[in-house]
N, C-alpha and C positions, 0 to 999 in steps of 0.2 A: 238420925243421919250421922251425928257426931260419934255415936257409939260404933256404927259401921266403919267409919273412917279410922277410928282407933283400932278396931279389930283388923282391918286391912293393913294398916301400918305396922301393927304388931306381927301379923303374918308375914309381911314382907321382910321385916327385921329378922324374924326367925328363919326364913328361907335363905336370906343373905348370909346369916351366921352359919347356918348348916353347910351352905356351899363353901364358905371360907374355911371351915373346919375340915371338910372333906378335901378341899384343894390343898390345905396345909399338910394333911396326912399323905396325900399323893406326893407332894413335893418332898416330904421327909423320906418317903420310900425311894424316890429317885435319887435323893442326895445320899442316902445309905448305899444304894447300888453303885453310884459313881465313886464313892469312897472305896468300896470293895474292888472295883475295876482299877482305881488308882493304886491300891496296895498291890494287886496282882501285877500291874505294870512295873511298879518299883521293884518287885522281886524279879521280874523278867530282865529288867535292865541290869540288876546286880549280877544275875547269872550270866548275861551277855558280856559284862565287863570282866567277870572271872574267866570266862571262856576266852576272851580276847587276851587276857594276861597269860593264860596257859598257852595259847597259840603263840604269843610273843616269845615266852620262854623256850617253847619247842623250836621256834625258828632260830633263836640264838644258839641253841644246842646243835642244831642241824648245821648251822654256818660254821661253828667251831669243828664239828666232825668233818665237814667238807674241806676245811683248811687242813686238818690233820691228814685227811686222805690225799689231798693235793701234794702235800709235803712228802708223804710216803711214796706216791707215785714218782715224784721228782727224784727221790732218793733211790728208788728201784731203777729208774732209767739210768742214773749215774752208775749204779752197780753193774747193770747189764753192759753199759759201754766199757766199764773197766774190765769186765770179763771178756769182752770181745777183743780188746787190745792185745797185741802179742806179749807174750811173757818174755822179759829180758833177764837172762841169767848171767 
């Protein structure tokens, strides 16, 4: 009877050890996959930040161009008004 108990106990220990090893391998695979996902997300965030910086620079350039165009329009209006006024000789 004691031999059977030891055999059953050994079988249970082997089964639990096998389950633990398999679970550990599964967890390692999941951790590796999560790390890859994290790395991809970090790259995406970096790309988004770069795109945001580029958009910000484009916005600044467009604002400057808009100011220049507004000034040009104002100057052209003044020139048109000056051309409309009668010439005094």
